[in-house]
C-alpha positions in Angstrom: 116.8 227.1 -185.3 117.9 226.3 -181.8 115.7 226.8 -178.8 117.1 229.4 -176.3 118.0 227.9 -172.9 115.9 229.4 -170.1 117.8 231.2 -167.5 118.1 229.4 -164.2 116.1 231.4 -161.6 118.2 232.6 -158.7 117.3 231.0 -155.4 115.2 233.2 -153.1 117.1 234.7 -150.2 116.7 232.7 -147.0 114.3 234.5 -144.6 114.5 233.0 -141.1 111.1 232.3 -139.5 109.8 234.9 -137.2 110.2 234.1 -133.5 107.5 234.6 -130.9 107.9 237.6 -128.6 108.4 236.7 -124.9 105.8 238.0 -122.4 106.7 239.6 -119.2 105.8 238.0 -115.9 104.9 241.5 -114.6 101.8 241.2 -116.8 100.8 237.8 -115.4 97.7 237.8 -113.1 95.6 234.8 -112.3 92.2 236.2 -111.6 91.1 233.2 -109.5 93.4 230.6 -107.9 93.4 227.1 -106.7 95.2 226.2 -103.5 95.7 222.9 -101.7 96.5 222.9 -98.0 98.5 219.9 -96.9 99.0 219.0 -93.2 98.6 216.7 -90.3 95.4 216.7 -88.4 94.9 219.9 -86.2 97.6 221.8 -88.1 95.3 224.5 -89.4 94.2 223.3 -92.8 90.5 224.0 -92.3 91.2 227.2 -90.5 93.1 228.4 -93.6 90.5 227.2 -96.0 87.5 228.7 -94.2 89.2 232.1 -93.9 89.0 232.6 -97.7 86.3 235.1 -98.8 82.7 233.9 -98.9 83.3 230.1 -99.0 80.8 227.4 -99.9 82.1 224.3 -98.2 81.7 220.8 -99.6 82.6 218.6 -96.6 83.5 215.0 -97.3 85.1 214.2 -93.9 83.9 211.6 -91.4 82.5 214.3 -89.2 81.9 218.1 -89.2 84.5 218.9 -86.6 86.4 221.2 -89.0 83.3 223.4 -89.4 82.7 223.9 -85.6 83.3 227.5 -84.5 83.0 229.0 -88.0 80.6 231.8 -88.5 77.4 231.0 -90.4 79.1 229.5 -93.5 77.1 227.6 -96.1 78.1 223.9 -96.5 77.0 220.6 -98.0 77.7 217.3 -96.3 78.6 214.2 -98.3 75.1 212.9 -97.6 73.6 216.1 -99.0 75.4 215.5 -102.3 74.4 211.8 -102.4 72.7 209.7 -99.7 74.7 206.7 -100.9 78.4 207.2 -100.3 79.3 205.2 -103.4 77.4 207.7 -105.5 79.1 210.9 -104.2 81.7 210.9 -106.9 79.2 210.6 -109.7 76.9 213.2 -108.3 79.7 215.6 -107.6 81.1 215.2 -111.2 77.8 215.2 -113.0 75.6 217.5 -111.0 77.3 219.7 -108.3 80.4 220.9 -110.1 78.6 221.5 -113.4 75.9 223.5 -111.6 78.4 225.7 -109.9 80.3 226.2 -113.1 77.1 227.1 -114.9 76.1 229.9 -112.5 73.5 227.9 -110.4 75.3 228.3 -107.1 72.4 230.5 -105.9 70.2 227.4 -105.9 72.5 225.9 -103.3 72.8 228.9 -101.0 71.4 232.5 -100.7 74.8 233.7 -99.4 77.4 235.2 -101.7 80.0 232.7 -102.8 83.6 233.6 -104.0 85.4 230.4 -102.9 84.6 226.7 -103.3 86.2 224.7 -100.4 86.6 220.9 -100.9 87.1 219.9 -97.3 89.2 216.7 -97.0 90.3 215.2 -100.2 91.7 212.4 -98.0 88.1 211.0 -97.6 86.8 212.0 -101.0 89.6 210.1 -102.8 90.8 207.6 -100.3 87.4 206.5 -99.2 84.7 207.4 -101.7 86.6 207.1 -105.0 88.5 204.1 -103.6 85.1 202.3 -103.1 84.0 203.1 -106.6 87.1 201.6 -108.2 87.5 198.5 -106.1 83.8 197.6 -106.0 83.3 194.5 -103.8 87.1 193.9 -103.4 88.7 194.7 -100.1 91.4 196.8 -101.6 92.9 198.0 -104.9 94.8 195.3 -106.7 97.4 195.5 -109.4 98.2 198.0 -112.1 94.7 198.1 -113.6 93.0 199.1 -110.3 95.7 201.7 -109.5 95.6 203.0 -113.0 91.9 203.4 -113.0 92.0 205.1 -109.6 94.7 207.5 -110.8 92.8 208.3 -114.0 89.5 209.0 -112.3 91.1 210.9 -109.4 93.0 213.2 -111.8 89.9 213.9 -113.9 88.0 214.8 -110.7 90.7 217.1 -109.5 90.8 218.9 -112.9 87.1 219.4 -112.8 87.5 221.0 -109.4 90.3 223.4 -110.2 88.6 224.4 -113.5 86.0 226.2 -111.4 88.5 229.0 -111.3 87.5 229.6 -114.9 83.9 230.1 -113.7 85.0 232.9 -111.3 85.7 231.1 -108.0 88.7 230.5 -105.9 89.1 226.8 -105.3 90.6 225.7 -102.0 91.0 222.1 -100.8 92.6 220.3 -97.9 94.3 216.9 -97.6 95.9 215.0 -94.8 99.6 214.5 -94.5 101.1 211.2 -93.4 104.5 210.3 -92.1 106.5 207.3 -93.1 109.8 206.5 -91.4 113.0 206.3 -93.5 115.3 203.3 -93.7 117.6 202.5 -90.8 121.1 203.9 -90.9 123.6 201.2 -89.9 127.2 201.6 -88.9 129.8 198.9 -88.2 131.0 199.2 -84.6 133.4 196.7 -83.2 132.9 194.4 -86.2 129.1 194.5 -85.6 126.5 196.4 -87.7 124.4 198.5 -85.4 121.4 200.9 -86.0 122.7 204.4 -85.3 119.7 206.4 -86.7 117.2 206.7 -89.5 117.0 208.6 -92.8 114.8 211.6 -92.8 111.0 210.9 -92.7 109.3 211.3 -96.1 106.0 213.1 -95.7 103.2 212.7 -98.3 99.4 213.1 -98.4 97.5 210.0 -97.3 96.1 208.9 -100.6 96.0 205.5 -102.1 98.6 204.8 -104.9 101.6 206.5 -106.2 99.8 209.4 -107.8 99.5 211.6 -104.7 102.0 214.1 -106.0 100.0 214.7 -109.1 97.2 216.0 -106.9 99.4 218.8 -105.6 100.7 219.5 -109.1 97.2 220.2 -110.4 96.7 223.1 -108.0 98.1 226.6 -108.6 99.9 226.2 -105.3 100.3 223.7 -102.5 100.8 225.0 -98.9 102.0 223.1 -95.9 100.3 223.8 -92.6 102.0 223.2 -89.3 101.3 223.7 -85.7 104.1 224.3 -83.2 103.5 224.0 -79.4 105.4 226.3 -77.2 105.5 226.5 -73.4 104.1 229.6 -71.7 103.8 230.6 -68.0 100.4 232.0 -67.0 98.1 232.2 -63.9 95.3 229.7 -63.5 91.9 230.5 -62.0 93.4 230.0 -58.5 96.1 232.5 -59.2 98.8 229.9 -59.3 101.4 230.2 -62.1 101.6 227.1 -64.2 103.1 226.0 -67.5 100.7 225.6 -70.4 101.1 224.6 -74.1 100.3 227.4 -76.6 99.8 226.5 -80.2 101.2 228.7 -83.0 100.2 228.0 -86.5 102.3 228.5 -89.6 101.9 228.0 -93.4 104.8 227.3 -95.7 105.2 227.1 -99.4 106.2 223.6 -100.3 107.7 221.6 -103.1 104.8 219.1 -104.0 107.1 216.6 -105.7 109.6 216.5 -102.8 109.3 215.9 -99.1 107.1 218.8 -98.2 109.7 220.6 -96.2 108.9 224.3 -95.5 110.9 226.7 -97.7 109.3 230.0 -96.9 108.6 232.3 -94.0 105.9 231.0 -91.7 102.8 233.0 -91.2 101.4 233.7 -87.8 97.8 233.2 -86.7 96.0 236.4 -85.5 92.4 236.5 -84.4 91.6 233.1 -85.8 92.8 234.1 -89.3 96.1 233.7 -90.9 97.0 237.3 -91.5 99.9 237.3 -93.9 101.2 235.4 -96.9 104.7 233.9 -97.4 106.6 236.2 -99.7 107.1 233.5 -102.3 103.3 232.9 -102.6 102.5 236.6 -102.6 105.0 237.4 -105.3 104.0 234.5 -107.5 100.3 234.8 -107.3 99.1 238.4 -106.8 95.5 237.2 -107.0 96.1 235.0 -103.9 97.1 238.1 -101.9 94.1 239.9 -103.2 91.8 237.1 -102.2 93.1 237.4 -98.7 92.4 241.1 -98.7 96.1 242.0 -98.5 95.9 244.2 -101.6 93.3 246.4 -103.2 
């Protein structure tokens, strides 16, 4: 008796995998934001940073000039964090930042704190961290040193900006340096002559090639600028004279480019920058809320 041949099962109908549903940017709201102010000295970086609500300032600069004129704000100097400047990085990473993240900011100050201000990353990274990496050497040397510096600096920046998850806005400042471009040469009368220079590339003054990564770790990087204009006014003797008047502006910037302003400037009013560039306001509603521009 022959064994019946089993019927070949029909292949299952192909069912395409389900695709994820796209979200809407209208529903995107960053509760707390991290912002880096980039600019040359006296361009308004600290003025911007200190105008955020209820700041606690961690000041790593060479002096406290940035804090002069501010109204009763709590701050820690670098020597408060660690008497030995070489130990500031370790103390900051292992004690100060974890304490703030774990709700112990009330042990540092009795004042309410909504914003953590890291004043002058130029000194924190370019001075203090630089010393940690190079040790007894006069300067960083080779790929190993620069790689170590980049790795440690990026980890430190990430720990800073992660304080937004603990319910704080994070604001930092960094200096902007200027480096001239290459000469533009043109042949005139069979002789090559310098007729100009390529545009100046402007970048934060930080050791190594990793400076752009710093900007990239923040929710937004803003360029501060000061413009001097001439104005006629009477002096104490009643004589009309020409004086320089400073106007301050903040621009949205492209952190991996040349830091050219691409947004509307914002005017200074009563010592506080009173409006946000539209590009920032639209992209980060929480930023506008932090400045008190929205309810």
